[in-house]
C-alpha positions, 0 to 999 in steps of 0.5 A: 290814260290808257288802262291795262288792268285787264290785260297787263294787269292780269298777267300778274303772277297767280292772278286771273280774272273770271269773266264776270270780274273782267265785265265788272272791272271794265264797267268800273273803269268806264265809269271812271273815265279812263281814255282806253281799256285794254280788255285782254288777248283775244286770241288767248282762248275762247273765254278771253275772246268773248269777254273782250268781245263783250266789253267792247259792245258794252262800254262807251270807252274805247276798248282795246285788244292785244295781238302779236305780229301774227295773222291769227292774232290780229284777226282774232282782235278784228273779230272781237269788235274792238276799237283799238288794236294793239300789236307788238314785236320784240326789237331788242337784240337779246329778245329777237335772238333768244326769244323770237329766233328771228332777225331784225329784217323779219321783225320789221316786215312782220311789224309792217304787215301786222300793222297794215292788216289791222288798219285795213279793218278800220280800227285805230291801231297801236304798235309797240316795239317790246323792250324798246329801252333795250333796244338800239336806237337806230333800229328802234327808229327804223321800225318806228319809221316803217310802221309810220309809213303805213299809217300806224295811229299809236306808237307805244314805247314800252320799258318792258323790263323797268330799266329806264330812268326819268331822264333817259326815258324823257330823251328816248321819247323825244327821239321818237317824236322826231321820227313819227306823226303818230300819237305817242304812248308810254307803257312803264314797268315798276322793277325799280320802282320808277314806272310812275316817274317814268310815265310822267317824264314820258309826258313831259317830253311829249308823249300824249298817252300813258298806260297804267294799271289799278294798283299797279299790278302787272308783270313782275312788279307791275306797272305805273299805278293808275292812282299814282300817275292820275293824282300826280297828273291832276294835283301836281301838273294841274292837268285834266286826265278826264278821270273822276278821281273821286272813284279811284279808291273804290275801283282800287278795292274792287281790283284788289278783291278780284286780283287777290293782290293785297294793296300795301298800307303804305301804298300811295293814294289808296293805301290805308295809311295814305291819309292816316295819322298817329304821331301826336304833332302830325294829328295836331297839325292835321286837326287845325289844318289838313294842309300841315301834314298832308300834301294839300293839293290831293285830299282824301275826298278827292280820291274818295277816301277818308282821313283817319286819326289812329290811335297808338303809342305815338298819339298825342292829346289832340287826336285823343280829344278829337276821337272821344269828341267824335265818339260822343264824350265830353272830356275835361283836359285832365281826362284827356291826359289821362286817356292819352297816357292809357292809349300810349301804354297800350299802343306800346303793347299793340294796336289800339281800337276805338272800342278801346278808347271808349273803354278807357273813357268809361273807366275814367268816368268821362261824361258822355253828351246827349244827342243835342250837344253832340250835334252842336259839337259836330256843327261847330267842327264843320 
């Protein structure tokens, strides 16, 4: 898991991490157990250089610095002391002609020279043919073979504009694997909501590493989301990513606050609805056995989250009884039904909180358990 929250993630429109935020997020990612932390773009500014340098000095995880195929960029990355230098150049015709105003031969030459210079520093070197999924395959192979000959350590295949589909992307990774001895890394964007699926398809096809960002933040619609890709790999593929998944929700909240990009409630894994249940049928099933209406192979405890039974117009008696018991009440069946009716009526008008449920219980005259009864009830549930 190559984490690019501090580089591509920070390139999210209207997002900027200050020095302390970058240091704190890097420390959290180091603790989380990602394989690589792409800390930033050292040549970008003095402040960025110092942040990357400090992160490289203070973390156990391999730290990576980004660099264009430009001598000053490569030198800045070298001077920052990172263990990996990630250099890139456009390879699609539209970007070569209309962004770089160069030729294919110039692109290939710059790529080779940049890799040779970076390799001379002793750092690991990753090369990205930017916009690989819109690059003519024969030229993509030509560039990959050229940098492979000068000893590149990693080839990153970026779906820069998010236009790949899982099968097409997997086929491309298989082609790349035939033309390099380097490790293969994938970087997928979410313009069509396929970043996570494409990243996993890349690994199925032979890639060794996936680039991800916390909460999926990044350019435009963002990157493959760390939390989604890690949990899919761990739970659906039974793979060991090296990530301490119990810290995922905590890191997500940290990045949410620093980036000022709110996590949608329905966001997989870390959204507040991910392990919440309101529907009477779902809540009743989950109370009996959480595997009934949750994936089973992923639990809230696995990602450092908690399950919640939400009160609203879809709530059933099982959920109301559970919430009343948790709140220290000892309701009869008729009282549970009466309060459920009130919850449903209130839910049709708006949000129902536990304060509302407690008020309904007291207004209905529900008995409250003493401390010993409540403790016995909790032990029985456990």
